[in-house]
C-alpha positions, 0 to 999 in steps of 0.5 A: 516478543513478536511483530504483528502484521495486519492485512497479511493476505493482501498484495503488500502484507504477504510480501511484508511477512516474507521479508520479515521471515527472510530477516529472521524476525518473529511474525504473527499475522491476523486473518479472518480465515486461517484456512486460506492463509499460506505463510512460511513455516514459523509464522503464527496465525491469529484468527480475527479482524480489526473490529473483533475486540476479543480476537484483537486483544488476543492477537496482541499478546506478546507483541512489541511491534505492529504493521498496520495495514487496513483496506479501503472499507466503509469503516476503515477509520474505525478499524484504525482507531480501535487497532491503535487503541488496543495496541496502546492498551497492550503496551505496544509502542512501535509501529509502521503504518501504511498510509498514502502519498499526499494524504494531507493534500487529497483530503476530499478523497475519503480513504486519504482523509482517513489515513491522514486522521490515523497519522494524526492519531499515531503522532498524538498517541506518542507511538514510535512510528514510521508512516509509509506513504506509497503512490499508486501501486504498479500491482493495480495493473493486474486488474487491467492487463487483459484490457490492455492486451486484448483491447489495445487500450490503457484504461486508467485515467492517470492524467498528464501530470505524472504518477510515480507508480510503486511496486508492492515488493518495494513497499513491503521491503521498506516496511520490513526494514522499518519494522525491524529498525523500530523494534530494535530501536528506542521506544521514543524514536520520533515519528518519521514519514517516508514517501514510497515511489517508483523510479519513473514518473509516468503519464497516461500517454507514457504508460501506453507507449511502454505497452506499445513497445512491449507488445509491438503494436499500438496501445492507446491511452483511454484518456482523462475521464474519471466519470467513465472510470467510475461507471466501469468500477461500479460494475464490480464494486460498491457504488460508494467505492467506485465514486471514491475511485473517481475522486482519486482519479480526479486528483491523478489528473489535476495533481499527479502523484509526483515524488519530492526531491530525493525520494527515489535516492532515499529509497534506493539507499534504504533498499540497497538496490534500484527500485522496480520499474513499471516497464519491468513489471509490465514485461513480467505480466506477459504470458511468455514472460 
């Protein structure tokens, strides 16, 4: 029997595949375009997507555990509903679902509300599941590093409450550990939720200071202006998505993404190592690194 990984070509999914292979687990990935897939030897590749019922049914043949990651799209909830139903139809009982931290609080943000709905489906359908709730991905900084380095501004409006940014490598390793634990455990293990956070809770000013130290010159924080962020995002993504990003940024500013007591220690125990820090990730983005 096999672990099926969705979203396998993305920043998190690719690391999940690598971590599972490293641990000797049998892996199958579902991807729209197998010609663009570059996975380790032994990984099975199934062509299709989460709205292709025939392909999805074929991909679930011989699968006993699911890693469900579906991207922020206009039909994200439909994708999740269909995939969970096909999984149940195929007899899959164990899964790990990538949700988002504060899904139950930031319900005015569409993809947070969607993920909360999927969490409730998972619980109501009786899956043996681990729900992973990551904060803001450190890896998002790849999209803005040129602005930081070339223009001297940290542009993300993350506010002054603090965001405990998490590295995709940490997300993926916890996911792999939980997939294997679920796969090897009893089918009636209760649903468990794990917050995925970084080791440091940083404000916009804190992040600008980190970049100032790394680059050896002043980097300014661009300020708490989600409306300006929306306008920028609308230049290279659909307007509905840019507006959704604005709504999310407004919650960064008003609430932050702050770990609960014990989150960092719990993740450190699961991984058996320290979490990747923002500072180390940022240093790794420099051309000379």
